[in-house]
Every structure is written in C-alpha cells, then in structure tokens.
C-alpha positions as CSV (number, residue, x, y, z in Angstrom):
1,X,103.4,112.1,92.6
2,X,104.5,113.8,89.5
3,X,106.3,112.2,86.5
4,X,109.5,113.9,87.6
5,X,109.4,112.0,90.8
6,X,110.2,108.8,89.0
7,X,113.1,108.6,86.5
8,X,112.4,107.4,83.0
9,X,111.5,103.8,83.7
10,X,114.1,102.2,81.4
11,X,113.5,98.5,81.7
12,X,110.1,99.2,83.2
13,X,109.0,101.5,80.3
14,X,108.1,99.9,76.9
15,X,108.8,96.7,78.8
16,X,107.3,94.7,76.1
17,X,108.3,92.7,73.0
18,X,105.9,94.9,71.0
19,X,107.7,96.9,68.3
20,X,105.1,99.6,67.8
21,X,101.9,101.0,69.2
22,X,98.8,98.8,68.9
23,X,95.3,100.3,68.3
24,X,92.1,99.2,69.9
25,X,88.6,100.3,68.7
26,X,86.3,101.2,71.6
27,X,82.5,101.1,71.1
28,X,79.9,100.1,73.6
29,X,76.3,100.7,74.6
30,X,75.1,100.8,71.0
31,X,72.7,98.7,68.9
32,X,73.7,95.1,69.6
33,X,73.4,94.3,65.9
34,X,76.2,96.7,65.1
35,X,79.0,94.8,67.0
36,X,79.7,92.1,64.4
37,X,80.0,94.4,61.4
38,X,82.0,96.9,63.5
39,X,84.5,94.2,64.6
40,X,84.9,93.1,61.0
41,X,85.4,96.8,59.9
42,X,88.0,97.4,62.6
43,X,89.9,94.3,61.7
44,X,89.9,95.3,58.0
45,X,91.1,98.8,58.9
46,X,94.1,97.5,60.8
47,X,93.0,97.7,64.4
48,X,94.7,95.2,66.6
49,X,91.8,94.9,69.1
50,X,88.3,95.9,70.1
51,X,87.0,96.5,73.6
52,X,84.1,94.7,75.2
53,X,82.3,96.4,78.1
54,X,80.6,94.6,81.0
55,X,77.4,95.4,82.8
56,X,75.2,92.9,84.5
57,X,72.2,94.9,85.4
58,X,71.1,98.5,86.3
59,X,69.8,99.0,89.8
60,X,66.7,101.2,90.2
61,X,68.2,102.9,93.3
62,X,71.9,103.2,94.3
63,X,74.0,105.5,96.5
64,X,77.1,104.6,94.5
65,X,78.5,107.0,91.9
66,X,80.1,106.2,88.5
67,X,83.9,106.8,88.8
68,X,84.5,108.1,85.2
69,X,81.9,110.8,84.7
70,X,82.7,114.3,86.0
71,X,79.7,114.4,88.4
72,X,79.6,110.7,89.2
73,X,76.2,110.3,87.4
74,X,75.2,106.9,86.3
75,X,71.9,107.6,84.6
76,X,73.4,107.2,81.1
77,X,73.5,103.4,81.8
78,X,69.7,103.2,82.3
79,X,68.2,101.1,79.5
80,X,71.5,100.5,77.7
81,X,71.5,97.1,75.9
82,X,74.6,95.4,77.3
83,X,75.2,91.9,75.8
84,X,76.9,89.6,78.3
85,X,80.6,90.0,77.8
86,X,81.6,86.3,77.1
87,X,78.6,85.9,74.8
88,X,79.5,89.0,72.8
89,X,83.2,87.9,72.7
90,X,82.2,84.5,71.3
91,X,80.1,86.1,68.6
92,X,82.9,88.6,67.6
93,X,85.6,86.0,67.6
94,X,83.5,83.9,65.3
95,X,83.3,86.6,62.6
96,X,87.0,87.7,62.7
97,X,90.3,86.0,62.3
98,X,93.0,88.3,63.7
99,X,91.2,90.9,65.9
100,X,91.9,90.6,69.6
101,X,89.1,91.3,72.1
102,X,89.9,93.0,75.4
103,X,87.3,93.1,78.2
104,X,87.2,96.7,79.5
105,X,86.6,95.7,82.2
106,X,85.0,92.5,83.4
107,X,83.5,92.8,86.9
108,X,85.5,89.9,88.3
109,X,84.7,89.6,92.0
110,X,81.0,89.2,91.4
111,X,81.6,86.1,89.3
112,X,82.7,82.5,90.3
113,X,86.4,82.5,89.3
114,X,86.4,78.8,88.2
115,X,83.6,79.6,85.7
116,X,85.5,82.6,84.5
117,X,88.6,80.5,84.1
118,X,86.6,77.9,82.0
119,X,85.0,80.6,79.8
120,X,88.2,82.6,79.3
121,X,90.4,79.5,78.8
122,X,87.9,78.1,76.3
123,X,87.8,81.3,74.2
124,X,91.6,81.7,74.2
125,X,92.1,78.1,73.2
126,X,89.4,78.2,70.5
127,X,90.4,81.5,69.0
128,X,94.2,81.6,68.9
129,X,94.9,83.4,72.1
130,X,93.1,86.6,71.0
131,X,91.5,87.3,74.4
132,X,92.7,90.0,76.8
133,X,91.2,89.6,80.3
134,X,90.7,93.1,81.5
135,X,89.3,93.0,85.0
136,X,88.2,95.3,87.8
137,X,85.8,95.5,90.7
138,X,82.3,96.9,90.4
139,X,81.4,100.3,91.9
140,X,77.8,99.1,92.5
141,X,77.1,97.2,95.8
142,X,73.9,96.2,94.1
143,X,75.9,94.0,91.6
144,X,77.3,92.0,94.5
145,X,73.8,91.7,96.1
146,X,72.4,90.5,92.8
147,X,75.1,87.9,92.4
148,X,75.1,86.8,96.0
149,X,78.6,87.9,96.8
150,X,79.6,90.1,99.7
151,X,80.7,93.7,98.8
152,X,83.2,93.7,101.7
153,X,86.8,92.6,101.0
154,X,86.1,92.7,97.2
155,X,89.7,93.6,96.5
156,X,91.1,90.6,98.3
157,X,88.4,88.4,96.7
158,X,89.5,89.7,93.3
159,X,93.2,88.8,94.0
160,X,92.1,85.3,94.8
161,X,90.0,85.2,91.6
162,X,93.1,86.2,89.6
163,X,95.3,83.5,91.1
164,X,92.6,80.9,90.5
165,X,92.1,81.9,86.8
166,X,95.8,81.8,86.2
167,X,96.1,78.4,87.8
168,X,93.1,76.8,86.1
169,X,94.0,78.0,82.6
170,X,97.4,76.3,82.5
171,X,96.0,72.9,81.6
172,X,97.8,71.4,84.6
173,X,96.4,70.2,87.9
174,X,95.9,73.2,90.3
175,X,94.7,73.6,93.8
176,X,93.9,76.6,95.9
177,X,93.1,77.2,99.5
178,X,92.3,80.9,100.3
179,X,90.0,83.0,102.5
180,X,87.1,83.0,100.0
181,X,87.7,79.9,97.7
182,X,88.8,76.4,98.3
183,X,89.6,74.3,95.3
184,X,91.0,70.7,95.5
185,X,93.5,69.5,92.9
186,X,91.7,70.1,89.5
187,X,92.5,70.3,85.8
188,X,90.6,72.2,83.1
189,X,91.0,71.6,79.4
190,X,91.3,72.8,76.8
191,X,94.0,75.3,77.9
192,X,95.3,78.1,75.8
193,X,98.7,77.7,74.3
194,X,99.8,81.0,75.8
195,X,98.9,82.6,79.2
196,X,95.9,84.8,79.0
197,X,97.0,88.4,79.8
198,X,95.3,89.8,82.9
199,X,94.9,93.5,82.6
200,X,93.8,95.6,85.6
201,X,91.5,98.5,85.3
202,X,91.2,101.4,87.7
203,X,92.9,104.6,88.9
204,X,93.1,104.0,92.7
205,X,96.5,103.2,94.2
206,X,95.3,99.7,95.1
207,X,94.3,99.1,91.4
208,X,97.7,100.4,90.2
209,X,99.6,98.2,92.6
210,X,97.5,95.2,91.5
211,X,98.2,96.1,87.8
212,X,101.9,96.2,88.6
213,X,101.8,92.6,89.8
214,X,100.0,91.4,86.7
215,X,100.2,91.7,82.9
216,X,99.0,95.3,82.3
217,X,96.9,98.3,83.2
218,X,93.8,99.8,81.6
219,X,93.3,103.5,81.9
220,X,89.8,104.9,82.3
221,X,90.4,108.3,80.7
222,X,91.2,111.8,82.0
223,X,93.5,114.7,81.4
224,X,97.1,114.3,80.1
225,X,98.4,115.5,83.4
226,X,96.4,112.9,85.3
227,X,97.6,110.2,83.0
228,X,101.3,111.2,83.6
229,X,100.8,111.0,87.3
230,X,99.1,107.6,87.1
231,X,101.9,106.3,84.8
232,X,104.5,107.6,87.2
233,X,102.9,105.7,90.1
234,X,102.5,102.6,87.9
235,X,106.2,102.5,87.0
236,X,107.2,103.1,90.7
237,X,105.0,100.1,91.7
238,X,106.5,98.0,89.0
239,X,110.0,98.9,90.2
240,X,109.0,98.1,93.8
241,X,107.7,94.7,92.7
242,X,110.9,94.0,90.7
243,X,108.9,93.4,87.6
244,X,110.8,93.7,84.2
245,X,108.9,91.5,81.8
246,X,106.3,92.2,79.2
247,X,103.7,94.7,80.4
248,X,100.8,96.2,78.6
249,X,99.6,99.8,79.1
250,X,96.2,100.6,77.5
251,X,95.2,104.3,77.6
252,X,92.5,106.7,76.5
253,X,94.1,110.0,75.4
254,X,93.6,112.8,73.0
255,X,97.2,112.2,71.9
256,X,96.0,109.0,70.3
257,X,94.3,110.9,67.5
258,X,97.5,112.2,65.7
259,X,100.7,110.4,64.7
260,X,102.8,112.8,66.7
261,X,100.6,112.2,69.8
262,X,101.1,108.5,69.3
263,X,104.8,108.9,69.4
264,X,104.5,110.9,72.6
265,X,102.5,108.1,74.2
266,X,105.1,105.6,73.1
267,X,107.8,107.6,74.8
268,X,105.7,107.4,78.0
269,X,105.6,103.6,77.8
270,X,102.1,103.2,76.4
271,X,101.7,100.0,74.4
272,X,98.0,100.2,73.3
273,X,95.6,103.1,72.7
274,X,91.9,102.8,72.9
275,X,90.1,105.1,70.5
276,X,86.4,105.9,70.1
277,X,84.5,108.4,68.0
278,X,81.6,109.5,70.1
279,X,80.8,110.4,73.8
280,X,79.4,107.2,75.3
281,X,78.1,108.9,78.5
282,X,74.8,110.1,77.0
283,X,71.3,109.5,78.3
284,X,69.2,107.5,75.9
285,X,70.0,105.3,72.9
286,X,72.9,105.8,70.6
287,X,71.5,107.3,67.4
288,X,74.7,107.2,65.3
289,X,74.2,105.1,62.2
290,X,76.3,102.0,61.6
291,X,77.9,103.4,58.4
292,X,78.9,106.6,60.2
293,X,80.7,104.5,62.8
294,X,82.5,102.5,60.1
295,X,83.5,105.7,58.3
296,X,84.9,107.1,61.5
297,X,87.2,104.2,62.3
298,X,88.3,103.9,58.6
299,X,89.1,107.6,58.5
300,X,91.2,107.2,61.7
301,X,93.0,104.3,60.3
302,X,93.9,106.3,57.2
303,X,95.0,109.4,59.1
304,X,96.8,107.7,62.0
305,X,97.4,104.0,61.8
306,X,98.7,104.1,58.2
307,X,101.1,106.9,59.0
308,X,103.1,104.9,61.6
C-alpha cells in the first residue's frame, strides 16, 4: 500500500488535541548511572518525554532474529545492562517533575497483566499521569520460556492483557473472563486520574491493526518511504475501525533533525518524534561520555525544538 492509496486522513490525521510536535529523547543500553542525569537534562532542554527500553534476559542460543537490524543480528544485546523497565521509570520519575516516560516497548505478553496494571497504575497515579505504556510482543521464544508463558497465541494473549490493564486501572470494579485469564470482580487503587495511553509497537499488519484500536503507534525506524507506507496502512485501519479520537504517532525519522523536517512529519500526522544521537546497535559497551550525551541533546533542543 502506498500513501496515495489512502486520501489525506482528515479526521484521522493529527487526530489529537496536541497543538504541536512533541519531542522524546531516546537513549538505552548505556551506563545505568547515566539515566537520571540524562532525564533531568532532557527535561531542562524542553523534551516532552524519554523512552525506556525493555529486556528481561539474553539467551545464549536462539534461532530468532532481531526485527530492527538490517541482518537480524542480536549480538549487540549481549552483556548490555538493562535495568528493569518499571524500576527505571520509578527512578526517573522521582528526579523529574514534567518529563513523561514512554516504554519503548514493554514485552507485555510475557508478564502477568494484573501485575502490570498495578505497576503502571501506581506510577501514573503517583507521578501525575506521566507514563506512556508502549507495549509489544517479544521476538524471542526464550523470553516466554523464561517467564513460563506459552509462545503460541501471544498476539491474542496480548489483546487480553491490554483489556485487563485498561479495566484494572480505572479504579472501579472490573472482571474479565477470557481464553488465557480469568479475573473475578476486582478493584485496584490508587487509580490514575486519566487513562494510561496504550501505545502499540511493531510494523507487521497485525501490530498496526492493534495500534489502530488503541491509543497510538510506536515506529521502530526505517526509511522515509517505509514510514509513509506504514502510516498509510495505519490510517486505513483507523478508518476501518471508525476511530476519530486522540491518537499518538511516535516515529523515528531523519526528518526529525531539522525544523522543516518536523513540519513535514506533522503534515503526515506524526505527533511525537523520538530522537537519539548515537547508533545503539553496537557490540560492546557504550563508550560515549555522559557530558557528550548531554551536549548532544542540548544542541538539538537549540537547533530544532527552540525553532518551532
């Protein structure tokens, strides 16, 4: 499907109450002691949000490939120090006041959904609704084995997880009876004062359809042409679902590094850009000093954010 196959989405494009592009700082797989000062620096520079990556463990052997490297290699993950996502979010929320944190993305089907609801609801309630719950499946069957969850039907399992998280974070009694989970009438408090946005990661059609039914989509990178095709599909799925409310579109794009490029992305319906300043898919530790990272994000804020 090309962009021309779907007319300018109108009500489905920029279908958000947001007035302007929002900026998200993306950094992961670095020295764990860097995250708190980087979050504070990003907040001070005018970024709206920061991403939090998720990885549970690294299997010694796997036949699976990584979906976002050109050759599918996964070796860059070996030995990377990945702080558990909710633990890291708690630490970063505690040292910031306005910065939002978006999981990019949480491996949802390997986790108990009621526990995720409690964790996410607690963070959102405690920290002024600053959490974006980006979720996806895991490409590694070994993650499911490690967590004692079947790899089969992971997509359907994830759909049930999403429904449970939505229900249990309302602060009202909720019950659920599905194929994988059975929950009698239950209430969780505290509840956030606003619904937690559930953002779906992935490029497959099934992921785009799932995103269209939820609160937003998270792009994993690629060429401008690939992004245009993915957006065209996304708007078509939104239209098919009859969805016209607020909808977030988080993308990785070279257009995000100039003011003119930001305007082009806005015209395509993008609401949030995720920007980083180094290639994360490298084997071995990140050797970039903390001050260089801070200078890079501050330079970007001066050259792009301040010009819009």
